[in-house]
N, C-alpha and C positions, 0 to 999 in steps of 0.2 A: 331611442326617444326622447325627447325629454317630453311635456304634459301641451306644452304648445301645439309642437310636431302634427303632436295624437290628436287633441282639435283645429287644426289644417286637416288635415288626410282625412280624419269622420265626414267633417265640410266637404269635404268631394269627394266621398264616396257616399254622400245622403242625397245631393245633387245627380248623381248616375240612376241611383235609385228612385227617386222620387220623394226619398222623405222628407215630412215637415222638419225644420231644425230651429233652435232655437241656441241662443246665445245667456250664459248667466257669468255675471261677474258680480264678486264681491266689491264695492264702489266704496266701502267706509267703515271705516270698523270703532271700535269706541271698549280699552279696557282689556281685560285678556281672551283671545279668539286663537284660532286653531290654524287661521287662513289668513293671510291682512291680502289689502285691495291687492287685485290686480290677479286673485285667483280666479280659476275660468270651469265654467265645465260646459258642455256644448250637448245637448240632449233633444232627441228626437222623437214624434208621436208616435215611437213606435215603443218608448220607451230608452231605448239605446244610448246610456250615458257616456263620454265621455271626460277623463280632468274629475277633479275636485271641490267645492267651497268649503268642506269644514273636511271632520272627522267620521262623515257617513252619515252623520247625522240628520241633513239639510235637504242632503240629495231630493229624496222622492217626493218634501210637501212639496219642492219645485215642481218638479213635475208634474206634481197635482196644480200649478198656478197655470201651463202653461196651455194644459187640458183645460179648465178653468174659465176663468182671463180670459182670458186670450184671442179670442175667435175673433177681433176686428184689426190683430195687427199688430195695437200700439204696443210700445214698452209698457212694462212694471217697473217699480221699486216693492221689493219683500223685506217686512224687518222683522229680522226677529234679534227677540232683546230679552239676554239670559240671566241677565245680572235680577231677574222678579222670582221670586219665591212659585210663582204660578210657568215656570220651564217646568216643572217635573211634570207637571199636570197637562201641560199640552203631549205629553211624549219622548219631550225633545232629550234633555238631559243634556245636556250639552258637555257640562262640567268647568265652560266657563267660564269666570264672568266678564263678559261683553256684549256688545251690542254690533250683531252687523249686519249689512247694509246688503243688498242684491236686484243688481239694475239685469233685469230679466227680457231679451228682446229676440225677434225672432228676428232668420237670416233669411235674406233676400240678394241672391250675387246678382245681378244688376242695380245696384242702390246709389246714393252720391250725397255724402265719404261713403268710398267700402272701407272698412276697418279689419277686416276680415282677408279683402286683397291687398289693400296695403302693411299687415304682419306680416301677411304671404311674402311682399316683395322684398323687407325686412330682413327674409332668415333665408332668403331666394339670392341677396347681392350681398348680404353681410352687409351691415349699413345699421347706424341705430334708426328708429324714430320715436317722432313725438305724439297720443294719442290722446285730446283731450275731451272730457263725454262730460255732458249734463245731463245731473240723478236726482236734481229738486232745485226747487225754485217757486219764489210767494212773489207775488202782487201781480204790477204790467206789466211787465219784458216779453221782449220778445220774443220766446225762444219755447223748445219744447221737448221736453224728454229721451236722454237718445241724441238729444244733438253734437256734434260733431263739429272739431276742428283737427285734422292731422299737419305737422310740420317734418319736410321733408330735410338731408341734409343741405338741400342743395336752398334751406330760404325757403320754398314753395308750398306754401300753402293752400288746404284744400278746405272749404268747412261752411255747414248749413247754419251756425250760425247770425241770427242777426242782427240781434241786440247790438246797438252799435255805442250804448257805454261797457261793452263786455267784454267785444273782439277786440281790442286792445290791450286792457289789459289778461289777458289769455295768452295772445301772443307773446305778451313780456314772463310767460309762466312756464310757457311751454321749449321758450329758447334760454332759458335759465336750465329747467332741466335738461336739456343737449347737451351745453355743459357740463351740469355735475353729476351726472345721470339719477338721478334721485324724484322719486316717484312722487305724487303731491297730492292730500286734498284740497282744494281753495274754495272759502267761500269769500261770495265779492258783495261789496254792498251795492245794489244803485240806487237811479234817483228816485227811482216806485218801485222799490219791490229789491228782492236777493233773488242770488242762483250760486251751485255744489260744483263743484265737478271736478273733475276724476281726471287728474292730468297722470297718463302713463310712456313709462321710458320703455319703446322697446327693443329686447338685446337681440344684437345675435348671438346666437351660437359662439364658443368658448371655441376661438382656434389653437387645439395641441399642436405640437410639433415633436416624436418620439423619438430621437436619434439612436436605432440600436433597431434590432428586429431580431432576441432574442425567445427564447420561449417564456420567459420572464416578463418582456411588453405585453406582450400576448393580456394578460388582463388588466392592464393599466388600460388599453386599447377599452375590452367589453367594459372596463367600468365604465370609462369618460364617455362611449357614448350610451352609454344608459343615461346621461346627463343631458343626451343630447347635445354635447362638445362634434364641435367637427376636428376629425384625427385624422393629422396624417402620418405617416409613420415613414421614416427616411434610414435602407438598411446600407451604408457606407458600405457593405460585403460584397452589394451586386449581386446574390443567391438570388432566381426565380422564383425558388422553389419558399419567399417570403409571400409574397401572397396568399399564399396557401392557407399559411397560419394566422391571416386577421381576418375579421368580418367585410363582407366585401363590399362594404358601405365607405370602407376604411383607406382614407387615397397614399398607398405606396409606393414610394419613387425609390428608385435602387440606384445608388451611382455611388460616388469611389471621393475621401475627403479634400482634394483637390479639390472637384469643382463643386463642392456642393453650395457653395454660399450664392450656386448662382444657380439654382436649382429651385430654391427655398424660401419664398416672402417671411418673412418679419415682420409685422408691427407693433401698435402701440394695448394692441390686446392682446399679443400669443401669450400661449404659455410653452416653454421649453421644455423637454427632460432629457437628461446626455443621460443616455442607460446603454451604449456601446458594447462596454468593457475593452476597447481595446483602448491603449493611454495616447496613442497619436491622431488615433480617432478624434480624439472626444479633447486635447489639445486645440487641431484647429475647426473643431464644431464652436469650441470657447471663444477660440480666437475673434470668430461669425459673431457670439449670440453677445456677445462682453458689449459690442457695440450700438448693439440693435437694441430698437425700442423695448425688444419683446417685454413684460411686465413679470414676470417671474420665467428665471434660468434655475432648473433643479439639477443638481448630478451625483449620480449614482457611485457610491462608492467613500470610504474613511473619510474625516477632516481629512488625515496628510497625507492622502493622494493630493484634494483638491487644491492645499497649497503648495503643494510641490508641481501642478496643471500651470499655477497662477504662479511661480515664482519662475518656473520658464515660456513662460508667455513673458515677464518682465526679461528674462535674458534676451527674450527674441526683439526687444523695444518696445513693448505695449506698454503702454499707461491710461490705465485703467484708474478712476476715481470713487472715491464713499457710494456716489446715488449707485453708480453701476453695481459695484461693490453687494448693494443691502437687496439687488433683486437677486443678486446667486445665493442656490441652499442647496449649502453641502457640507453637514452630508444631508439628503434627500429628506422628506416628509416629518408626520408627528412622530410625535414621542411615544409609540404602543404596542411595544415590545414583536410587532413583525419579524419572522422570520422566515417564512412563506413567500413565492410570488405570489399567491393572492396576498396578502396581509401587507405586502411589504407595497400594491400595487395600491394598497387601498388607504394608510398612508400617504401616500403619496399625491395619491387625489385629493385625500382631505387636508391636507399642505395647502393642495396650489385653489382651491374653495375657501381654505382660509384669508388666502391670497385676496382676493378676488375680492372679498366682500372686505377686506377689511379685520380680519378678528383674528386673535391666536392661538387660535384650535382652545385653550383651556376647555376644564366643564365645566358645563354649564352653570350647573350649581354655584361656581365663585363667581358668578357672574354677576352683579350687583346691577345692570341694566336691564331693559327690554330686551330679551332675545330679538324681535326681530324689530325695525328698520320701524319708525313714528311717525304715525302718518297723520297725524292727531290735525284738523284745518288750522288751514291761516285766512286769517279776519285781512281781507284788500276792502278798504274804503276809499268807491270807486268819488268825485266829488262834482262829476265833472256830468251839465245839464242839458 
């Protein structure tokens, strides 16, 4: 279970127990910070916390803000400036030379637009969604702190933003975020003021399909689930005992190689791992995967074996292009010297994560660019009157 899923479950349990809940969201950062915009933490009035917004330095202070400043239920923004030497005096000592802005809101089950319900829907129905949140404004603009716009995959929009000069640009940037799947922090210059909006992409869990149900597939499934991925295990040996080896939340499909293409759904978000340890099974599965839109295809085994699989597919009349081969990783995994099932699983999951985030899996010390996606504010000048 990933952090976002844990927060959603925590909210549900807090509602049943009658706790008052708050959501703290990092909405803007400058310089070096531990967490980036979108990091969230659920807080209850009893002091229970789920998720993190820092390395553990800010959480208790944010809790104190919920107790001392939010009796009226209105959202607040707390700014932590760690670039100043006074940081040590205040006791945070973050060790990151950056500025963090945190939006803190009291959560209500019945609210419109309801970001919590929307996020839950995105995860349950496995589709993207966009949440645009106003976290700062100046001048005579018709918005409130915490005003939102929700964008659904079908283009449906729900918003409580009232400023007519702001809505069209937020919609345009939300639609752009849906296309490029990148969150952003936008500063809108309006005729009578300005507003800052965090546009967040809500990603559904990564679907991982593991073809093969041997004991070496178990840690792959476990590590993937620890990341909150949606794991499906396909056993082409159709062994009933398979289900007992894997976490209960895994979807286990008992199949045969001749019909596996009828039982598994592959889309352009899917990562697929082929580790059946059976050459003929791998051949049939690869025949299905290469023409599919799968974002990642990994094949366990030495390079010569993968090359032989491709040669045999060619002999069967299959034609594959360069773009399809780019998605094929064989041998599978990044080079960390792994030789145990757990080590190999780490190498596999790390490679998939690198592909999903367009990274190369190199040492961070060799990276000359920022570690995380840059969220520096973009400036939008609205000339409408």
